[in-house]
Structures are given as C-alpha cells and as structure tokens.
TIRO-2110 file (N, C-alpha, C; in Angstrom, 1 decimal):
// TIRO-2110
-15.3, 32.9, 47.2, N, 1, A
-15.3, 32.9, 45.7, CA, 1, A
-14.0, 32.5, 45.2, C, 1, A
-12.9, 33.0, 45.7, N, 2, A
-11.6, 32.6, 45.2, CA, 2, A
-11.3, 31.1, 45.5, C, 2, A
-11.8, 30.7, 46.6, N, 3, A
-11.5, 29.3, 47.0, CA, 3, A
-12.3, 28.4, 46.0, C, 3, A
-13.5, 28.7, 45.7, N, 4, A
-14.3, 27.9, 44.8, CA, 4, A
-13.6, 27.9, 43.4, C, 4, A
-13.1, 29.1, 42.9, N, 5, A
-12.5, 29.1, 41.6, CA, 5, A
-11.2, 28.2, 41.7, C, 5, A
-10.5, 28.3, 42.8, N, 6, A
-9.3, 27.5, 42.9, CA, 6, A
-9.6, 26.0, 42.9, C, 6, A
-10.6, 25.6, 43.6, N, 7, A
-11.0, 24.2, 43.6, CA, 7, A
-11.5, 23.7, 42.2, C, 7, A
-12.2, 24.6, 41.5, N, 8, A
-12.6, 24.2, 40.1, CA, 8, A
-11.4, 24.0, 39.3, C, 8, A
-10.4, 24.9, 39.3, N, 9, A
-9.2, 24.8, 38.5, CA, 9, A
-8.5, 23.5, 38.9, C, 9, A
-8.3, 23.3, 40.2, N, 10, A
-7.6, 22.1, 40.6, CA, 10, A
-8.3, 20.8, 40.2, C, 10, A
-9.7, 20.9, 40.2, N, 11, A
-10.4, 19.7, 39.8, CA, 11, A
-10.3, 19.4, 38.3, C, 11, A
-10.1, 20.5, 37.5, N, 12, A
-10.0, 20.3, 36.1, CA, 12, A
-8.6, 19.9, 35.7, C, 12, A
-7.6, 20.2, 36.5, N, 13, A
-6.2, 19.8, 36.1, CA, 13, A
-6.0, 18.4, 35.7, C, 13, A
-6.5, 17.4, 36.5, N, 14, A
-6.4, 16.0, 36.1, CA, 14, A
-7.1, 15.8, 34.7, C, 14, A
-8.2, 16.4, 34.5, N, 15, A
-8.9, 16.2, 33.2, CA, 15, A
-8.1, 16.8, 32.1, C, 15, A
-7.5, 18.0, 32.3, N, 16, A
-6.7, 18.6, 31.3, CA, 16, A
-5.5, 17.8, 31.0, C, 16, A
-4.9, 17.2, 32.1, N, 17, A
-3.7, 16.4, 31.9, CA, 17, A
-4.0, 15.1, 31.1, C, 17, A
-5.2, 14.5, 31.4, N, 18, A
-5.6, 13.3, 30.7, CA, 18, A
-5.8, 13.6, 29.2, C, 18, A
-6.5, 14.8, 29.0, N, 19, A
-6.8, 15.1, 27.6, CA, 19, A
-5.5, 15.3, 26.8, C, 19, A
-4.5, 16.0, 27.5, N, 20, A
-3.2, 16.3, 26.8, CA, 20, A
-2.5, 14.9, 26.6, C, 20, A
-2.5, 14.0, 27.5, N, 21, A
-1.7, 12.8, 27.3, CA, 21, A
-2.4, 11.9, 26.3, C, 21, A
-3.8, 12.0, 26.2, N, 22, A
-4.5, 11.3, 25.2, CA, 22, A
-4.2, 11.8, 23.8, C, 22, A
-4.2, 13.1, 23.7, N, 23, A
-3.9, 13.8, 22.4, CA, 23, A
-2.5, 13.4, 22.0, C, 23, A
-1.6, 13.5, 22.9, N, 24, A
-0.2, 13.1, 22.6, CA, 24, A
0.0, 11.7, 22.2, C, 24, A
-0.7, 10.8, 22.9, N, 25, A
-0.7, 9.4, 22.5, CA, 25, A
-1.3, 9.1, 21.2, C, 25, A
-2.4, 9.8, 20.9, N, 26, A
-3.0, 9.7, 19.5, CA, 26, A
-2.1, 10.1, 18.4, C, 26, A
-1.5, 11.3, 18.7, N, 27, A
-0.5, 11.8, 17.7, CA, 27, A
0.6, 10.8, 17.4, C, 27, A
1.2, 10.3, 18.5, N, 28, A
2.3, 9.4, 18.4, CA, 28, A
1.9, 8.1, 17.7, C, 28, A
0.7, 7.6, 18.0, N, 29, A
0.2, 6.4, 17.3, CA, 29, A
0.1, 6.6, 15.8, C, 29, A
-0.4, 7.8, 15.4, N, 30, A
-0.5, 8.1, 14.0, CA, 30, A
0.8, 8.3, 13.3, C, 30, A
1.7, 8.9, 14.0, N, 31, A
3.0, 9.3, 13.4, CA, 31, A
4.0, 8.1, 13.4, C, 31, A
3.7, 7.2, 12.5, N, 32, A
4.4, 5.9, 12.5, CA, 32, A
5.9, 6.0, 12.2, C, 32, A
6.3, 7.0, 11.5, N, 33, A
7.7, 7.1, 11.2, CA, 33, A
8.4, 8.0, 12.2, C, 33, A
7.7, 8.6, 13.2, N, 34, A
8.3, 9.3, 14.2, CA, 34, A
9.0, 10.6, 13.8, C, 34, A
8.5, 11.2, 12.7, N, 35, A
9.1, 12.5, 12.3, CA, 35, A
8.4, 13.7, 12.9, C, 35, A
7.5, 13.5, 13.8, N, 36, A
6.9, 14.7, 14.4, CA, 36, A
5.7, 15.3, 13.6, C, 36, A
5.3, 14.7, 12.6, N, 37, A
4.2, 15.2, 11.8, CA, 37, A
3.5, 14.0, 11.2, C, 37, A
2.2, 14.2, 10.8, N, 38, A
1.4, 13.1, 10.3, CA, 38, A
1.1, 13.4, 8.8, C, 38, A
1.5, 12.5, 8.0, N, 39, A
1.3, 12.6, 6.5, CA, 39, A
-0.1, 12.1, 6.2, C, 39, A
-0.6, 12.4, 5.0, N, 40, A
-1.9, 11.9, 4.6, CA, 40, A
-2.0, 10.4, 4.7, C, 40, A
-0.9, 9.8, 4.2, N, 41, A
-0.9, 8.3, 4.3, CA, 41, A
-1.0, 7.8, 5.7, C, 41, A
-0.3, 8.4, 6.6, N, 42, A
-0.3, 7.9, 8.0, CA, 42, A
-1.7, 8.1, 8.6, C, 42, A
-2.3, 9.3, 8.3, N, 43, A
-3.6, 9.6, 8.8, CA, 43, A
-4.7, 8.6, 8.3, C, 43, A
-4.6, 8.3, 7.0, N, 44, A
-5.6, 7.4, 6.3, CA, 44, A
-5.4, 6.0, 6.9, C, 44, A
-4.1, 5.6, 7.0, N, 45, A
-3.9, 4.2, 7.5, CA, 45, A
-4.4, 4.1, 8.9, C, 45, A
-4.1, 5.0, 9.8, N, 46, A
-4.6, 4.9, 11.2, CA, 46, A
-6.1, 5.0, 11.3, C, 46, A
-6.7, 5.9, 10.6, N, 47, A
-8.1, 6.1, 10.7, CA, 47, A
-8.9, 5.0, 10.0, C, 47, A
-8.3, 4.3, 9.1, N, 48, A
-8.9, 3.1, 8.4, CA, 48, A
-9.1, 1.9, 9.3, C, 48, A
-8.4, 1.9, 10.4, N, 49, A
-8.6, 0.8, 11.4, CA, 49, A
-10.0, 0.7, 11.8, C, 49, A
-10.7, 1.8, 11.9, N, 50, A
-12.1, 1.8, 12.3, CA, 50, A
-13.0, 1.1, 11.3, C, 50, A
-12.6, 1.2, 10.0, N, 51, A
-13.4, 0.5, 9.0, CA, 51, A
-13.1, -1.0, 9.1, C, 51, A
-11.9, -1.4, 9.3, N, 52, A
-11.5, -2.8, 9.4, CA, 52, A
-12.2, -3.4, 10.6, C, 52, A
-12.3, -2.7, 11.7, N, 53, A
-12.9, -3.3, 12.9, CA, 53, A
-14.4, -3.5, 12.7, C, 53, A
-15.0, -2.6, 11.9, N, 54, A
-16.5, -2.7, 11.7, CA, 54, A
-16.8, -3.7, 10.6, C, 54, A
-15.9, -3.9, 9.7, N, 55, A
-16.2, -4.8, 8.5, CA, 55, A
-16.1, -6.3, 9.0, C, 55, A
-17.1, -6.7, 9.7, N, 56, A
-17.1, -8.0, 10.3, CA, 56, A
-17.0, -9.2, 9.4, C, 56, A
-17.5, -9.0, 8.2, N, 57, A
-17.4, -10.1, 7.2, CA, 57, A
-16.2, -10.0, 6.2, C, 57, A
-15.4, -8.9, 6.4, N, 58, A
-14.2, -8.6, 5.7, CA, 58, A
-14.4, -8.6, 4.2, C, 58, A
-15.5, -8.0, 3.7, N, 59, A
-15.8, -8.0, 2.3, CA, 59, A
-15.4, -6.6, 1.7, C, 59, A
-14.9, -5.7, 2.5, N, 60, A
-14.5, -4.4, 2.0, CA, 60, A
-15.6, -3.4, 1.8, C, 60, A
-16.8, -3.8, 2.4, N, 61, A
-18.0, -2.9, 2.4, CA, 61, A
-18.6, -2.9, 3.8, C, 61, A
-18.9, -1.7, 4.3, N, 62, A
-19.6, -1.7, 5.5, CA, 62, A
-21.1, -1.6, 5.2, C, 62, A
-21.8, -2.7, 5.5, N, 63, A
-23.2, -2.9, 5.2, CA, 63, A
-24.0, -2.2, 6.4, C, 63, A
-25.3, -1.9, 6.2, N, 64, A
-26.0, -1.2, 7.2, CA, 64, A
-25.9, -1.8, 8.6, C, 64, A
-25.9, -3.1, 8.7, N, 65, A
-25.8, -3.8, 10.0, CA, 65, A
-24.4, -3.6, 10.6, C, 65, A
-23.4, -3.2, 9.9, N, 66, A
-22.0, -3.0, 10.4, CA, 66, A
-21.8, -1.5, 10.7, C, 66, A
-22.8, -0.7, 10.4, N, 67, A
-22.7, 0.8, 10.7, CA, 67, A
-23.2, 1.1, 12.0, C, 67, A
-22.8, 2.3, 12.6, N, 68, A
-23.4, 2.7, 13.9, CA, 68, A
-24.9, 2.8, 13.8, C, 68, A
-25.6, 2.3, 14.8, N, 69, A
-27.0, 2.3, 14.8, CA, 69, A
-27.7, 1.3, 13.9, C, 69, A
-26.9, 0.5, 13.1, N, 70, A
-27.4, -0.6, 12.4, CA, 70, A
-28.1, -0.2, 11.1, C, 70, A
-27.9, 1.1, 10.7, N, 71, A
-28.6, 1.5, 9.4, CA, 71, A
-27.8, 2.5, 8.7, C, 71, A
-28.1, 2.8, 7.5, N, 72, A
-27.3, 3.7, 6.7, CA, 72, A
-27.0, 3.1, 5.3, C, 72, A
-26.4, 3.9, 4.5, N, 73, A
-26.0, 3.5, 3.2, CA, 73, A
-24.7, 2.7, 3.2, C, 73, A
-24.6, 1.6, 2.5, N, 74, A
-23.3, 0.9, 2.5, CA, 74, A
-22.2, 1.8, 2.0, C, 74, A
-21.0, 1.6, 2.6, N, 75, A
-19.8, 2.4, 2.2, CA, 75, A
-18.6, 1.4, 2.0, C, 75, A
-17.9, 1.6, 0.9, N, 76, A
-16.8, 0.8, 0.5, CA, 76, A
-15.5, 1.4, 1.2, C, 76, A
-14.5, 0.6, 1.3, N, 77, A
-13.2, 1.0, 1.9, CA, 77, A
-12.7, 2.3, 1.1, C, 77, A
-12.8, 2.2, -0.2, N, 78, A
-12.3, 3.4, -1.0, CA, 78, A
-13.1, 4.6, -0.7, C, 78, A
-14.4, 4.5, -0.6, N, 79, A
-15.2, 5.7, -0.2, CA, 79, A
-14.8, 6.2, 1.2, C, 79, A
-14.6, 5.3, 2.1, N, 80, A
-14.2, 5.6, 3.5, CA, 80, A
-12.9, 6.4, 3.5, C, 80, A
-12.0, 5.9, 2.7, N, 81, A
-10.6, 6.5, 2.7, CA, 81, A
-10.7, 7.8, 1.9, C, 81, A
-11.5, 7.9, 0.9, N, 82, A
-11.7, 9.2, 0.2, CA, 82, A
-12.2, 10.3, 1.2, C, 82, A
-13.1, 9.9, 2.0, N, 83, A
-13.7, 10.8, 3.0, CA, 83, A
-12.5, 11.2, 4.0, C, 83, A
-11.7, 10.2, 4.4, N, 84, A
-10.6, 10.5, 5.3, CA, 84, A
-9.6, 11.5, 4.6, C, 84, A
-9.4, 11.4, 3.4, N, 85, A
-8.4, 12.3, 2.7, CA, 85, A
-9.0, 13.7, 2.7, C, 85, A
-10.3, 13.8, 2.4, N, 86, A
-11.0, 15.2, 2.4, CA, 86, A
-10.8, 15.8, 3.8, C, 86, A
-11.1, 14.9, 4.8, N, 87, A
-11.0, 15.4, 6.2, CA, 87, A
-9.5, 15.8, 6.5, C, 87, A
-8.6, 15.1, 6.1, N, 88, A
-7.2, 15.4, 6.3, CA, 88, A
-6.9, 16.8, 5.8, C, 88, A
-7.3, 17.1, 4.6, N, 89, A
-7.1, 18.4, 3.9, CA, 89, A
-7.8, 19.5, 4.6, C, 89, A
-8.9, 19.3, 5.3, N, 90, A
-9.6, 20.3, 6.1, CA, 90, A
-8.8, 20.5, 7.4, C, 90, A
-8.2, 19.5, 7.9, N, 91, A
-7.4, 19.7, 9.1, CA, 91, A
-6.1, 20.4, 8.9, C, 91, A
-5.5, 20.2, 7.7, N, 92, A
-4.2, 20.7, 7.3, CA, 92, A
-4.4, 22.2, 7.0, C, 92, A
-4.5, 23.0, 8.1, N, 93, A
-4.8, 24.4, 7.9, CA, 93, A
-3.7, 25.2, 7.2, C, 93, A
-2.5, 24.8, 7.4, N, 94, A
-1.4, 25.6, 6.7, CA, 94, A
-1.0, 25.0, 5.4, C, 94, A
-1.7, 24.0, 5.0, N, 95, A
-1.6, 23.3, 3.6, CA, 95, A
-0.2, 22.9, 3.3, C, 95, A
0.5, 22.4, 4.3, N, 96, A
1.9, 21.9, 4.0, CA, 96, A
1.9, 20.4, 3.8, C, 96, A
0.8, 19.7, 3.7, N, 97, A
0.7, 18.3, 3.5, CA, 97, A
0.9, 17.4, 4.7, C, 97, A
1.0, 18.0, 5.8, N, 98, A
1.2, 17.3, 7.1, CA, 98, A
0.3, 17.9, 8.2, C, 98, A
0.0, 17.1, 9.2, N, 99, A
-0.7, 17.6, 10.4, CA, 99, A
0.3, 17.7, 11.5, C, 99, A
0.2, 18.8, 12.2, N, 100, A
0.9, 19.1, 13.4, CA, 100, A
0.0, 18.6, 14.6, C, 100, A
0.5, 18.5, 15.8, N, 101, A
-0.4, 18.1, 16.9, CA, 101, A
-1.5, 19.1, 17.0, C, 101, A
-1.3, 20.4, 16.8, N, 102, A
-2.3, 21.4, 17.0, CA, 102, A
-3.4, 21.2, 15.9, C, 102, A
-3.0, 21.0, 14.7, N, 103, A
-3.9, 20.8, 13.6, CA, 103, A
-4.8, 19.5, 13.8, C, 103, A
-4.2, 18.5, 14.3, N, 104, A
-4.9, 17.2, 14.5, CA, 104, A
-6.0, 17.4, 15.6, C, 104, A
-5.7, 18.2, 16.6, N, 105, A
-6.7, 18.3, 17.7, CA, 105, A
-7.7, 19.4, 17.5, C, 105, A
-7.6, 20.2, 16.4, N, 106, A
-8.6, 21.3, 16.2, CA, 106, A
-9.7, 20.7, 15.4, C, 106, A
-10.9, 21.1, 15.6, N, 107, A
-12.0, 20.6, 14.8, CA, 107, A
-11.9, 21.1, 13.3, C, 107, A
-12.2, 20.2, 12.4, N, 108, A
-12.1, 20.6, 11.0, CA, 108, A
-13.1, 21.7, 10.6, C, 108, A
-12.7, 22.4, 9.6, N, 109, A
-13.6, 23.5, 9.1, CA, 109, A
-14.5, 23.0, 8.0, C, 109, A
END
C-alpha cells in the first residue's frame, strides 16, 4: 500500500512541476512590465490575443464561423474586452486592482 502511494506521488510530481512552470510562464507572459502583478490592462491585452487570432477577416467582430464550434452570437472586440474586465474583477479577490499568481490560477467566483 505504501509503495503504491509513493509511486502515485512520484508519478504526479512531473505533472505538478509542469503545471507550476506553465502557471509561472503564463503569469510572466501577462506581467509585461515585470512588476510581479498583473493589472487589468495587462490582463485584457494578453487575453485579447485570443480574439485577434479568431478574427480571421480582421473586422473587429467574431462571426459565428469564427467562434468555437462554428456557431453562436457575434461578439465585438469591445464586448469581448468588457467580458474580460468583468472576469478580471472576479479573479481579483482582494480587490487591490491587480492579480497575484495565486489569484490568476484560482477559478473565478
């Protein structure tokens, strides 16, 4: 039993290390000014990259064919970014206007 538990823990260590390095890399990519925290502007700028990648015709609107699954209501860049701002404030649990690494990695409420 102890050996099985030890093997499970050892097997999960590389996964945990990968998750930690991925989380750290994501945080560093978002923290463009390197101050150790993510502002709303940094969060919105980074997360807007997904919109730009999907907006294949570069018209500032994600049409149904540009959305996951190829269907849904069109969404403008402004609507997308307004959603990101709401998400940022849900993640900012201590309401200091910035995201810490811990806040970024926790699911929003």
